[in-house]
HTML snippet that shows the backbone in 3Dmol.js (N, CA, C, O; Angstrom):
<script src="https://3Dmol.org/build/3Dmol-min.js"></script>
<div id="view" style="width:600px;height:400px;position:relative"></div>
<script>
const pdb = `
ATOM      1  N   MET A   1     -10.166  -1.046  -1.157  1.00  0.00           N
ATOM      2  CA  MET A   1      -9.924   0.499  -1.350  1.00  0.00           C
ATOM      3  C   MET A   1      -8.337   0.653  -1.850  1.00  0.00           C
ATOM      4  O   MET A   1      -7.761   1.709  -2.111  1.00  0.00           O
ATOM      5  N   ILE A   2      -7.872  -0.504  -1.899  1.00  0.00           N
ATOM      6  CA  ILE A   2      -6.320  -0.293  -2.882  1.00  0.00           C
ATOM      7  C   ILE A   2      -6.149  -0.632  -3.938  1.00  0.00           C
ATOM      8  O   ILE A   2      -5.157  -0.211  -4.531  1.00  0.00           O
ATOM      9  N   THR A   3      -7.253  -1.721  -4.716  1.00  0.00           N
ATOM     10  CA  THR A   3      -7.855  -1.720  -5.648  1.00  0.00           C
ATOM     11  C   THR A   3      -8.545  -0.554  -6.989  1.00  0.00           C
ATOM     12  O   THR A   3      -8.335  -0.231  -8.158  1.00  0.00           O
ATOM     13  N   ALA A   4      -9.450  -0.266  -5.863  1.00  0.00           N
ATOM     14  CA  ALA A   4     -10.049   0.898  -6.514  1.00  0.00           C
ATOM     15  C   ALA A   4      -9.161   1.687  -6.962  1.00  0.00           C
ATOM     16  O   ALA A   4      -9.288   2.241  -8.054  1.00  0.00           O
ATOM     17  N   TRP A   5      -7.845   1.900  -5.965  1.00  0.00           N
ATOM     18  CA  TRP A   5      -7.214   3.709  -5.888  1.00  0.00           C
ATOM     19  C   TRP A   5      -5.922   3.378  -7.264  1.00  0.00           C
ATOM     20  O   TRP A   5      -5.235   4.074  -8.010  1.00  0.00           O
ATOM     21  N   LYS A   6      -6.123   1.974  -7.026  1.00  0.00           N
ATOM     22  CA  LYS A   6      -5.231   1.392  -8.279  1.00  0.00           C
ATOM     23  C   LYS A   6      -5.975   1.773 -10.125  1.00  0.00           C
ATOM     24  O   LYS A   6      -5.573   2.169 -11.219  1.00  0.00           O
ATOM     25  N   GLN A   7      -7.073   1.385  -9.555  1.00  0.00           N
ATOM     26  CA  GLN A   7      -8.056   0.970 -11.122  1.00  0.00           C
ATOM     27  C   GLN A   7      -7.911   3.229 -11.470  1.00  0.00           C
ATOM     28  O   GLN A   7      -7.435   3.710 -12.498  1.00  0.00           O
ATOM     29  N   ASP A   8      -8.363   3.899 -10.513  1.00  0.00           N
ATOM     30  CA  ASP A   8      -8.685   5.355 -10.813  1.00  0.00           C
ATOM     31  C   ASP A   8      -7.371   5.730 -11.317  1.00  0.00           C
ATOM     32  O   ASP A   8      -7.518   6.570 -12.205  1.00  0.00           O
ATOM     33  N   ARG A   9      -6.092   5.437 -11.104  1.00  0.00           N
ATOM     34  CA  ARG A   9      -4.952   6.029 -11.311  1.00  0.00           C
ATOM     35  C   ARG A   9      -4.727   5.282 -13.127  1.00  0.00           C
ATOM     36  O   ARG A   9      -4.710   5.980 -14.140  1.00  0.00           O
ATOM     37  N   VAL A  10      -4.632   4.299 -13.115  1.00  0.00           N
ATOM     38  CA  VAL A  10      -4.265   3.386 -14.764  1.00  0.00           C
ATOM     39  C   VAL A  10      -5.583   4.759 -15.260  1.00  0.00           C
ATOM     40  O   VAL A  10      -5.011   5.813 -15.536  1.00  0.00           O
ATOM     41  N   ALA A  11      -7.125   4.836 -15.386  1.00  0.00           N
ATOM     42  CA  ALA A  11      -7.445   5.291 -16.064  1.00  0.00           C
ATOM     43  C   ALA A  11      -7.207   6.789 -16.364  1.00  0.00           C
ATOM     44  O   ALA A  11      -7.476   7.239 -17.478  1.00  0.00           O
ATOM     45  N   LEU A  12      -6.676   7.607 -15.321  1.00  0.00           N
ATOM     46  CA  LEU A  12      -6.431   8.769 -15.093  1.00  0.00           C
ATOM     47  C   LEU A  12      -4.865   8.862 -16.272  1.00  0.00           C
ATOM     48  O   LEU A  12      -4.724   9.725 -17.138  1.00  0.00           O
ATOM     49  N   ALA A  13      -3.981   7.863 -16.002  1.00  0.00           N
ATOM     50  CA  ALA A  13      -2.949   8.022 -16.597  1.00  0.00           C
ATOM     51  C   ALA A  13      -3.474   7.997 -18.257  1.00  0.00           C
ATOM     52  O   ALA A  13      -4.619   7.605 -18.482  1.00  0.00           O
ATOM     53  N   ALA A  14      -2.548   8.450 -19.448  1.00  0.00           N
ATOM     54  CA  ALA A  14      -2.324   8.033 -21.045  1.00  0.00           C
ATOM     55  C   ALA A  14      -2.236   6.732 -20.945  1.00  0.00           C
ATOM     56  O   ALA A  14      -3.282   6.168 -21.268  1.00  0.00           O
ATOM     57  N   THR A  15      -1.215   5.905 -20.554  1.00  0.00           N
ATOM     58  CA  THR A  15      -0.974   4.394 -21.302  1.00  0.00           C
ATOM     59  C   THR A  15      -1.029   3.911 -19.493  1.00  0.00           C
ATOM     60  O   THR A  15      -0.903   4.526 -18.434  1.00  0.00           O
ATOM     61  N   ARG A  16      -1.292   2.454 -19.893  1.00  0.00           N
ATOM     62  CA  ARG A  16      -1.101   1.718 -18.614  1.00  0.00           C
ATOM     63  C   ARG A  16       0.116   1.355 -17.959  1.00  0.00           C
ATOM     64  O   ARG A  16       1.191   1.002 -18.443  1.00  0.00           O
ATOM     65  N   ASP A  17      -0.331   1.540 -16.480  1.00  0.00           N
ATOM     66  CA  ASP A  17       0.399   1.606 -15.422  1.00  0.00           C
ATOM     67  C   ASP A  17       1.402   0.113 -15.374  1.00  0.00           C
ATOM     68  O   ASP A  17       1.184  -1.048 -15.027  1.00  0.00           O
ATOM     69  N   ARG A  18       2.662   0.907 -15.953  1.00  0.00           N
ATOM     70  CA  ARG A  18       3.999  -0.226 -16.234  1.00  0.00           C
ATOM     71  C   ARG A  18       4.177  -1.103 -14.835  1.00  0.00           C
ATOM     72  O   ARG A  18       4.602  -2.252 -14.714  1.00  0.00           O
ATOM     73  N   ARG A  19       3.815  -0.384 -14.047  1.00  0.00           N
ATOM     74  CA  ARG A  19       4.371  -1.236 -12.644  1.00  0.00           C
ATOM     75  C   ARG A  19       3.924  -2.376 -12.319  1.00  0.00           C
ATOM     76  O   ARG A  19       3.035  -2.231 -11.479  1.00  0.00           O
ATOM     77  N   ALA A  20       4.184  -3.920 -12.685  1.00  0.00           N
ATOM     78  CA  ALA A  20       3.223  -5.140 -12.901  1.00  0.00           C
ATOM     79  C   ALA A  20       3.692  -5.236 -11.548  1.00  0.00           C
ATOM     80  O   ALA A  20       4.865  -4.883 -11.421  1.00  0.00           O
ATOM     81  N   CYS A  21       3.027  -5.666 -10.345  1.00  0.00           N
ATOM     82  CA  CYS A  21       3.411  -6.203  -9.116  1.00  0.00           C
ATOM     83  C   CYS A  21       2.259  -6.777  -8.055  1.00  0.00           C
ATOM     84  O   CYS A  21       1.740  -5.688  -7.811  1.00  0.00           O
ATOM     85  N   GLU A  22       1.772  -7.383  -7.543  1.00  0.00           N
ATOM     86  CA  GLU A  22       0.654  -7.394  -6.587  1.00  0.00           C
ATOM     87  C   GLU A  22       0.540  -6.656  -5.713  1.00  0.00           C
ATOM     88  O   GLU A  22       1.613  -6.165  -5.362  1.00  0.00           O
ATOM     89  N   LEU A  23      -0.669  -6.202  -4.950  1.00  0.00           N
ATOM     90  CA  LEU A  23      -0.566  -4.799  -4.213  1.00  0.00           C
ATOM     91  C   LEU A  23      -0.968  -5.264  -3.224  1.00  0.00           C
ATOM     92  O   LEU A  23      -1.207  -4.533  -2.263  1.00  0.00           O
ATOM     93  N   CYS A  24      -1.168  -6.685  -3.168  1.00  0.00           N
ATOM     94  CA  CYS A  24      -1.299  -7.076  -1.543  1.00  0.00           C
ATOM     95  C   CYS A  24       0.161  -7.664  -1.098  1.00  0.00           C
ATOM     96  O   CYS A  24       0.452  -7.751   0.095  1.00  0.00           O
ATOM     97  N   GLU A  25       0.937  -8.006  -1.995  1.00  0.00           N
ATOM     98  CA  GLU A  25       2.758  -8.496  -1.741  1.00  0.00           C
ATOM     99  C   GLU A  25       3.108  -7.179  -1.533  1.00  0.00           C
ATOM    100  O   GLU A  25       4.042  -7.121  -0.734  1.00  0.00           O
ATOM    101  N   VAL A  26       2.577  -5.595  -2.104  1.00  0.00           N
ATOM    102  CA  VAL A  26       3.721  -4.951  -1.712  1.00  0.00           C
ATOM    103  C   VAL A  26       2.811  -4.249  -0.394  1.00  0.00           C
ATOM    104  O   VAL A  26       3.640  -3.558   0.198  1.00  0.00           O
ATOM    105  N   ALA A  27       1.770  -4.152   0.161  1.00  0.00           N
ATOM    106  CA  ALA A  27       1.344  -4.057   1.425  1.00  0.00           C
ATOM    107  C   ALA A  27       2.178  -5.233   2.333  1.00  0.00           C
ATOM    108  O   ALA A  27       2.764  -4.921   3.370  1.00  0.00           O
ATOM    109  N   ASN A  28       2.165  -5.980   2.052  1.00  0.00           N
ATOM    110  CA  ASN A  28       2.558  -6.969   2.933  1.00  0.00           C
ATOM    111  C   ASN A  28       4.200  -6.167   2.868  1.00  0.00           C
ATOM    112  O   ASN A  28       4.397  -5.493   3.880  1.00  0.00           O
ATOM    113  N   ALA A  29       4.802  -6.157   2.344  1.00  0.00           N
ATOM    114  CA  ALA A  29       6.180  -5.619   2.036  1.00  0.00           C
ATOM    115  C   ALA A  29       6.239  -4.401   3.363  1.00  0.00           C
ATOM    116  O   ALA A  29       6.969  -4.328   4.352  1.00  0.00           O
ATOM    117  N   ILE A  30       5.289  -3.656   2.939  1.00  0.00           N
ATOM    118  CA  ILE A  30       5.182  -1.923   3.770  1.00  0.00           C
ATOM    119  C   ILE A  30       4.614  -2.536   5.227  1.00  0.00           C
ATOM    120  O   ILE A  30       4.562  -1.689   6.119  1.00  0.00           O
ATOM    121  N   PHE A  31       4.259  -3.649   5.525  1.00  0.00           N
ATOM    122  CA  PHE A  31       4.359  -3.814   7.180  1.00  0.00           C
ATOM    123  C   PHE A  31       5.063  -4.726   7.283  1.00  0.00           C
ATOM    124  O   PHE A  31       4.900  -5.105   8.442  1.00  0.00           O
ATOM    125  N   TYR A  32       5.935  -5.502   6.700  1.00  0.00           N
ATOM    126  CA  TYR A  32       7.572  -6.232   6.774  1.00  0.00           C
ATOM    127  C   TYR A  32       8.308  -4.590   7.317  1.00  0.00           C
ATOM    128  O   TYR A  32       9.122  -4.592   8.240  1.00  0.00           O
ATOM    129  N   GLN A  33       7.961  -3.462   6.724  1.00  0.00           N
ATOM    130  CA  GLN A  33       9.438  -2.592   6.503  1.00  0.00           C
ATOM    131  C   GLN A  33       9.091  -1.957   8.008  1.00  0.00           C
ATOM    132  O   GLN A  33       9.891  -1.543   8.847  1.00  0.00           O
ATOM    133  N   ILE A  34       7.335  -2.030   8.087  1.00  0.00           N
ATOM    134  CA  ILE A  34       7.220  -1.279   9.539  1.00  0.00           C
ATOM    135  C   ILE A  34       7.670  -2.148  10.865  1.00  0.00           C
ATOM    136  O   ILE A  34       8.399  -1.805  11.796  1.00  0.00           O
ATOM    137  N   ARG A  35       7.026  -3.313  10.644  1.00  0.00           N
ATOM    138  CA  ARG A  35       7.528  -4.264  11.657  1.00  0.00           C
ATOM    139  C   ARG A  35       8.827  -4.967  12.030  1.00  0.00           C
ATOM    140  O   ARG A  35       9.065  -5.679  13.006  1.00  0.00           O
ATOM    141  N   THR A  36       9.928  -4.445  10.605  1.00  0.00           N
ATOM    142  CA  THR A  36      11.195  -4.833  11.480  1.00  0.00           C
ATOM    143  C   THR A  36      11.906  -3.223  11.719  1.00  0.00           C
ATOM    144  O   THR A  36      12.887  -3.099  12.452  1.00  0.00           O
ATOM    145  N   GLY A  37      11.503  -2.458  11.262  1.00  0.00           N
ATOM    146  CA  GLY A  37      12.595  -1.243  10.957  1.00  0.00           C
ATOM    147  C   GLY A  37      13.585  -1.363   9.801  1.00  0.00           C
ATOM    148  O   GLY A  37      14.689  -1.099  10.277  1.00  0.00           O
ATOM    149  N   CYS A  38      13.648  -1.518   9.074  1.00  0.00           N
ATOM    150  CA  CYS A  38      14.596  -2.087   8.211  1.00  0.00           C
ATOM    151  C   CYS A  38      14.338  -1.079   6.434  1.00  0.00           C
ATOM    152  O   CYS A  38      13.329  -0.760   5.805  1.00  0.00           O
ATOM    153  N   GLN A  39      15.537  -0.920   6.245  1.00  0.00           N
ATOM    154  CA  GLN A  39      15.546   0.307   5.222  1.00  0.00           C
ATOM    155  C   GLN A  39      14.882  -0.376   4.151  1.00  0.00           C
ATOM    156  O   GLN A  39      14.577  -1.560   4.010  1.00  0.00           O
ATOM    157  N   TRP A  40      14.700   0.807   3.306  1.00  0.00           N
ATOM    158  CA  TRP A  40      13.945  -0.456   2.146  1.00  0.00           C
ATOM    159  C   TRP A  40      14.704  -0.472   1.144  1.00  0.00           C
ATOM    160  O   TRP A  40      14.065  -0.294   0.107  1.00  0.00           O
ATOM    161  N   ARG A  41      16.112  -0.646   0.946  1.00  0.00           N
ATOM    162  CA  ARG A  41      16.846  -1.431  -0.189  1.00  0.00           C
ATOM    163  C   ARG A  41      17.046  -2.784   0.683  1.00  0.00           C
ATOM    164  O   ARG A  41      17.694  -3.617   0.048  1.00  0.00           O
ATOM    165  N   TYR A  42      16.700  -3.170   1.835  1.00  0.00           N
ATOM    166  CA  TYR A  42      16.986  -4.024   3.029  1.00  0.00           C
ATOM    167  C   TYR A  42      15.738  -4.946   2.680  1.00  0.00           C
ATOM    168  O   TYR A  42      15.804  -6.146   2.946  1.00  0.00           O
ATOM    169  N   LEU A  43      14.592  -4.401   2.085  1.00  0.00           N
ATOM    170  CA  LEU A  43      13.585  -5.504   2.052  1.00  0.00           C
ATOM    171  C   LEU A  43      14.188  -7.338   1.975  1.00  0.00           C
ATOM    172  O   LEU A  43      15.247  -7.675   1.444  1.00  0.00           O
ATOM    173  N   SER A  44      13.171  -8.316   2.665  1.00  0.00           N
ATOM    174  CA  SER A  44      13.293  -9.365   2.079  1.00  0.00           C
ATOM    175  C   SER A  44      12.916  -9.806   0.468  1.00  0.00           C
ATOM    176  O   SER A  44      11.822  -9.701  -0.088  1.00  0.00           O
ATOM    177  N   HIS A  45      14.321 -10.387  -0.143  1.00  0.00           N
ATOM    178  CA  HIS A  45      14.021 -10.689  -1.465  1.00  0.00           C
ATOM    179  C   HIS A  45      13.013 -11.522  -1.889  1.00  0.00           C
ATOM    180  O   HIS A  45      13.003 -11.597  -3.117  1.00  0.00           O
ATOM    181  N   ASP A  46      12.102 -12.221  -1.313  1.00  0.00           N
ATOM    182  CA  ASP A  46      10.862 -12.579  -1.521  1.00  0.00           C
ATOM    183  C   ASP A  46       9.557 -12.056  -1.516  1.00  0.00           C
ATOM    184  O   ASP A  46       8.481 -12.640  -1.644  1.00  0.00           O
ATOM    185  N   LEU A  47       9.893 -10.510  -1.299  1.00  0.00           N
ATOM    186  CA  LEU A  47       8.485  -9.689  -1.748  1.00  0.00           C
ATOM    187  C   LEU A  47       9.412  -8.693  -2.918  1.00  0.00           C
ATOM    188  O   LEU A  47      10.608  -8.822  -3.176  1.00  0.00           O
ATOM    189  N   PRO A  48       8.193  -7.430  -3.658  1.00  0.00           N
ATOM    190  CA  PRO A  48       8.400  -6.895  -4.518  1.00  0.00           C
ATOM    191  C   PRO A  48       9.797  -6.270  -4.489  1.00  0.00           C
ATOM    192  O   PRO A  48      10.474  -6.773  -3.592  1.00  0.00           O
ATOM    193  N   THR A  49      10.354  -5.454  -5.098  1.00  0.00           N
ATOM    194  CA  THR A  49      11.500  -5.144  -5.211  1.00  0.00           C
ATOM    195  C   THR A  49      11.449  -3.557  -4.461  1.00  0.00           C
ATOM    196  O   THR A  49      10.421  -2.891  -4.583  1.00  0.00           O
ATOM    197  N   TRP A  50      12.528  -3.065  -3.752  1.00  0.00           N
ATOM    198  CA  TRP A  50      11.711  -2.395  -2.755  1.00  0.00           C
ATOM    199  C   TRP A  50      11.413  -0.737  -3.370  1.00  0.00           C
ATOM    200  O   TRP A  50      10.577   0.096  -3.021  1.00  0.00           O
ATOM    201  N   SER A  51      12.372  -0.699  -4.313  1.00  0.00           N
ATOM    202  CA  SER A  51      11.899   0.136  -4.939  1.00  0.00           C
ATOM    203  C   SER A  51      10.588   0.888  -5.965  1.00  0.00           C
ATOM    204  O   SER A  51      10.296   2.036  -6.302  1.00  0.00           O
ATOM    205  N   ALA A  52       9.966  -0.681  -6.238  1.00  0.00           N
ATOM    206  CA  ALA A  52       8.089  -0.426  -6.308  1.00  0.00           C
ATOM    207  C   ALA A  52       7.473  -0.102  -5.152  1.00  0.00           C
ATOM    208  O   ALA A  52       6.398   0.498  -5.164  1.00  0.00           O
ATOM    209  N   VAL A  53       8.027  -0.428  -4.132  1.00  0.00           N
ATOM    210  CA  VAL A  53       7.343  -0.531  -3.010  1.00  0.00           C
ATOM    211  C   VAL A  53       7.498   0.506  -2.303  1.00  0.00           C
ATOM    212  O   VAL A  53       6.774   0.846  -1.368  1.00  0.00           O
ATOM    213  N   PHE A  54       8.406   1.039  -2.691  1.00  0.00           N
ATOM    214  CA  PHE A  54       8.457   2.389  -1.896  1.00  0.00           C
ATOM    215  C   PHE A  54       7.702   3.801  -3.286  1.00  0.00           C
ATOM    216  O   PHE A  54       6.753   4.581  -3.212  1.00  0.00           O
ATOM    217  N   TYR A  55       8.209   3.661  -3.828  1.00  0.00           N
ATOM    218  CA  TYR A  55       6.716   4.161  -4.564  1.00  0.00           C
ATOM    219  C   TYR A  55       5.136   3.635  -4.526  1.00  0.00           C
ATOM    220  O   TYR A  55       4.206   4.231  -5.071  1.00  0.00           O
ATOM    221  N   TYR A  56       5.051   2.670  -3.938  1.00  0.00           N
ATOM    222  CA  TYR A  56       3.659   2.658  -4.206  1.00  0.00           C
ATOM    223  C   TYR A  56       3.129   3.167  -2.477  1.00  0.00           C
ATOM    224  O   TYR A  56       2.180   3.760  -1.962  1.00  0.00           O
ATOM    225  N   PHE A  57       4.400   2.511  -2.050  1.00  0.00           N
ATOM    226  CA  PHE A  57       4.461   3.638  -0.081  1.00  0.00           C
ATOM    227  C   PHE A  57       3.853   4.887  -0.403  1.00  0.00           C
ATOM    228  O   PHE A  57       2.806   5.212   0.156  1.00  0.00           O
ATOM    229  N   THR A  58       4.455   5.686  -1.326  1.00  0.00           N
ATOM    230  CA  THR A  58       4.753   7.485  -1.304  1.00  0.00           C
ATOM    231  C   THR A  58       3.353   7.682  -1.877  1.00  0.00           C
ATOM    232  O   THR A  58       2.638   8.501  -1.299  1.00  0.00           O
ATOM    233  N   ARG A  59       2.886   7.058  -2.904  1.00  0.00           N
ATOM    234  CA  ARG A  59       1.724   7.464  -3.441  1.00  0.00           C
ATOM    235  C   ARG A  59       0.698   7.449  -2.572  1.00  0.00           C
ATOM    236  O   ARG A  59       0.167   8.448  -2.087  1.00  0.00           O
ATOM    237  N   TRP A  60       0.432   6.397  -2.382  1.00  0.00           N
ATOM    238  CA  TRP A  60      -0.740   6.651  -0.754  1.00  0.00           C
ATOM    239  C   TRP A  60      -0.392   7.354  -0.354  1.00  0.00           C
ATOM    240  O   TRP A  60      -0.954   8.413  -0.633  1.00  0.00           O
ATOM    241  N   ARG A  61       0.666   7.425   0.518  1.00  0.00           N
ATOM    242  CA  ARG A  61       0.787   8.623   1.088  1.00  0.00           C
ATOM    243  C   ARG A  61       0.416  10.085   1.155  1.00  0.00           C
ATOM    244  O   ARG A  61      -0.061  10.835   2.007  1.00  0.00           O
ATOM    245  N   ARG A  62       0.885  10.194  -0.261  1.00  0.00           N
ATOM    246  CA  ARG A  62       0.386  11.630  -0.833  1.00  0.00           C
ATOM    247  C   ARG A  62      -1.140  11.794  -1.540  1.00  0.00           C
ATOM    248  O   ARG A  62      -1.452  12.910  -1.957  1.00  0.00           O
ATOM    249  N   ASP A  63      -2.328  10.379  -1.702  1.00  0.00           N
ATOM    250  CA  ASP A  63      -3.378  10.381  -2.455  1.00  0.00           C
ATOM    251  C   ASP A  63      -3.863  10.483  -0.954  1.00  0.00           C
ATOM    252  O   ASP A  63      -4.973  11.014  -0.924  1.00  0.00           O
ATOM    253  N   GLY A  64      -3.416  10.164   0.240  1.00  0.00           N
ATOM    254  CA  GLY A  64      -4.292   9.901   1.530  1.00  0.00           C
ATOM    255  C   GLY A  64      -4.555   8.358   1.790  1.00  0.00           C
ATOM    256  O   GLY A  64      -4.953   7.825   2.826  1.00  0.00           O
ATOM    257  N   LEU A  65      -4.306   7.923   0.867  1.00  0.00           N
ATOM    258  CA  LEU A  65      -5.031   6.229   0.905  1.00  0.00           C
ATOM    259  C   LEU A  65      -4.889   5.370   2.380  1.00  0.00           C
ATOM    260  O   LEU A  65      -5.708   4.670   2.976  1.00  0.00           O
ATOM    261  N   ASP A  66      -3.252   5.805   2.746  1.00  0.00           N
ATOM    262  CA  ASP A  66      -3.052   5.343   3.988  1.00  0.00           C
ATOM    263  C   ASP A  66      -3.815   6.143   4.962  1.00  0.00           C
ATOM    264  O   ASP A  66      -4.265   5.205   5.620  1.00  0.00           O
ATOM    265  N   GLN A  67      -4.272   7.168   5.514  1.00  0.00           N
ATOM    266  CA  GLN A  67      -5.319   7.631   6.704  1.00  0.00           C
ATOM    267  C   GLN A  67      -6.617   6.978   6.394  1.00  0.00           C
ATOM    268  O   GLN A  67      -7.152   6.256   7.236  1.00  0.00           O
ATOM    269  N   ARG A  68      -7.148   7.193   5.235  1.00  0.00           N
ATOM    270  CA  ARG A  68      -8.377   6.304   4.662  1.00  0.00           C
ATOM    271  C   ARG A  68      -8.392   4.588   4.870  1.00  0.00           C
ATOM    272  O   ARG A  68      -9.435   3.939   4.957  1.00  0.00           O
ATOM    273  N   ILE A  69      -7.474   4.198   4.909  1.00  0.00           N
ATOM    274  CA  ILE A  69      -7.198   2.587   5.261  1.00  0.00           C
ATOM    275  C   ILE A  69      -7.487   2.669   6.807  1.00  0.00           C
ATOM    276  O   ILE A  69      -8.398   2.120   7.426  1.00  0.00           O
ATOM    277  N   GLN A  70      -6.601   3.397   7.225  1.00  0.00           N
ATOM    278  CA  GLN A  70      -6.443   3.602   8.489  1.00  0.00           C
ATOM    279  C   GLN A  70      -7.931   3.780   9.462  1.00  0.00           C
ATOM    280  O   GLN A  70      -8.093   3.055  10.443  1.00  0.00           O
ATOM    281  N   GLU A  71      -8.846   4.698   9.109  1.00  0.00           N
ATOM    282  CA  GLU A  71      -9.773   4.898   9.332  1.00  0.00           C
ATOM    283  C   GLU A  71     -11.178   4.299   9.432  1.00  0.00           C
ATOM    284  O   GLU A  71     -12.186   4.602  10.071  1.00  0.00           O
ATOM    285  N   LEU A  72     -10.849   3.279   8.511  1.00  0.00           N
ATOM    286  CA  LEU A  72     -11.515   2.225   8.067  1.00  0.00           C
ATOM    287  C   LEU A  72     -11.297   0.875   8.611  1.00  0.00           C
ATOM    288  O   LEU A  72     -12.248   0.093   8.636  1.00  0.00           O
ATOM    289  N   LEU A  73     -10.281   0.565   8.996  1.00  0.00           N
ATOM    290  CA  LEU A  73     -10.147  -0.459  10.161  1.00  0.00           C
ATOM    291  C   LEU A  73     -10.098   0.304  11.631  1.00  0.00           C
ATOM    292  O   LEU A  73     -10.143  -0.277  12.715  1.00  0.00           O
ATOM    293  N   SER A  74     -10.029   1.266  11.494  1.00  0.00           N
ATOM    294  CA  SER A  74     -10.120   1.929  13.206  1.00  0.00           C
ATOM    295  C   SER A  74     -11.876   1.712  12.976  1.00  0.00           C
ATOM    296  O   SER A  74     -12.343   0.694  13.486  1.00  0.00           O
ATOM    297  N   ARG A  75     -12.636   2.449  12.383  1.00  0.00           N
ATOM    298  CA  ARG A  75     -14.101   1.844  12.155  1.00  0.00           C
ATOM    299  C   ARG A  75     -14.431   0.335  12.962  1.00  0.00           C
ATOM    300  O   ARG A  75     -14.997  -0.023  13.995  1.00  0.00           O
ATOM    301  N   GLN A  76     -13.748  -0.263  11.880  1.00  0.00           N
ATOM    302  CA  GLN A  76     -14.189  -2.058  12.240  1.00  0.00           C
ATOM    303  C   GLN A  76     -14.086  -2.651  13.526  1.00  0.00           C
ATOM    304  O   GLN A  76     -14.717  -3.477  14.185  1.00  0.00           O
ATOM    305  N   VAL A  77     -12.981  -1.881  13.667  1.00  0.00           N
ATOM    306  CA  VAL A  77     -12.717  -2.853  14.933  1.00  0.00           C
ATOM    307  C   VAL A  77     -13.819  -1.485  15.935  1.00  0.00           C
ATOM    308  O   VAL A  77     -14.737  -2.005  16.569  1.00  0.00           O
ATOM    309  N   ARG A  78     -13.744  -0.301  16.022  1.00  0.00           N
ATOM    310  CA  ARG A  78     -15.071  -0.441  16.954  1.00  0.00           C
ATOM    311  C   ARG A  78     -16.434  -0.496  17.408  1.00  0.00           C
ATOM    312  O   ARG A  78     -17.117  -0.279  18.409  1.00  0.00           O
ATOM    313  N   GLU A  79     -16.538  -0.977  15.932  1.00  0.00           N
ATOM    314  CA  GLU A  79     -17.666  -1.741  15.876  1.00  0.00           C
ATOM    315  C   GLU A  79     -17.936  -2.827  16.658  1.00  0.00           C
ATOM    316  O   GLU A  79     -18.847  -2.843  17.486  1.00  0.00           O
ATOM    317  N   ARG A  80     -17.106  -3.843  16.417  1.00  0.00           N
ATOM    318  CA  ARG A  80     -16.540  -4.817  16.808  1.00  0.00           C
ATOM    319  C   ARG A  80     -16.909  -4.963  17.926  1.00  0.00           C
ATOM    320  O   ARG A  80     -17.788  -5.798  18.138  1.00  0.00           O
ATOM    321  N   VAL A  81     -16.190  -3.963  19.332  1.00  0.00           N
ATOM    322  CA  VAL A  81     -16.599  -3.966  20.410  1.00  0.00           C
ATOM    323  C   VAL A  81     -17.569  -2.932  20.847  1.00  0.00           C
ATOM    324  O   VAL A  81     -17.617  -2.413  21.962  1.00  0.00           O
ATOM    325  N   ARG A  82     -18.303  -2.708  19.870  1.00  0.00           N
ATOM    326  CA  ARG A  82     -19.572  -1.891  20.090  1.00  0.00           C
ATOM    327  C   ARG A  82     -19.215  -0.238  20.665  1.00  0.00           C
ATOM    328  O   ARG A  82     -19.854   0.239  21.603  1.00  0.00           O
ATOM    329  N   ARG A  83     -18.445   0.298  20.171  1.00  0.00           N
ATOM    330  CA  ARG A  83     -18.276   1.711  20.743  1.00  0.00           C
ATOM    331  C   ARG A  83     -18.968   2.565  19.817  1.00  0.00           C
ATOM    332  O   ARG A  83     -19.010   3.780  20.010  1.00  0.00           O
TER     333      ARG A  83
END
`;
const viewer = $3Dmol.createViewer("view");
viewer.addModel(pdb, "pdb");
viewer.setStyle({}, {cartoon: {color: "spectrum"}});
viewer.zoomTo();
viewer.render();
</script>
């Protein structure tokens, strides 16, 4: 879902997306921030820059991607336990 979102955003842009970082690492950084509760600026240095992570976080929230991912994961868990 994240990759499809990224491809749609690049296709809509007049120029290529200049933010070059791995989306998997961005998701890991968001999980880290949620788990630890740290401020964005204090993300671990082995993750993408805080500004890039925050950029994707706000875009995904604005576009509703976070909700779609949550619904998908919820459905998968419910199917696994046969509800």
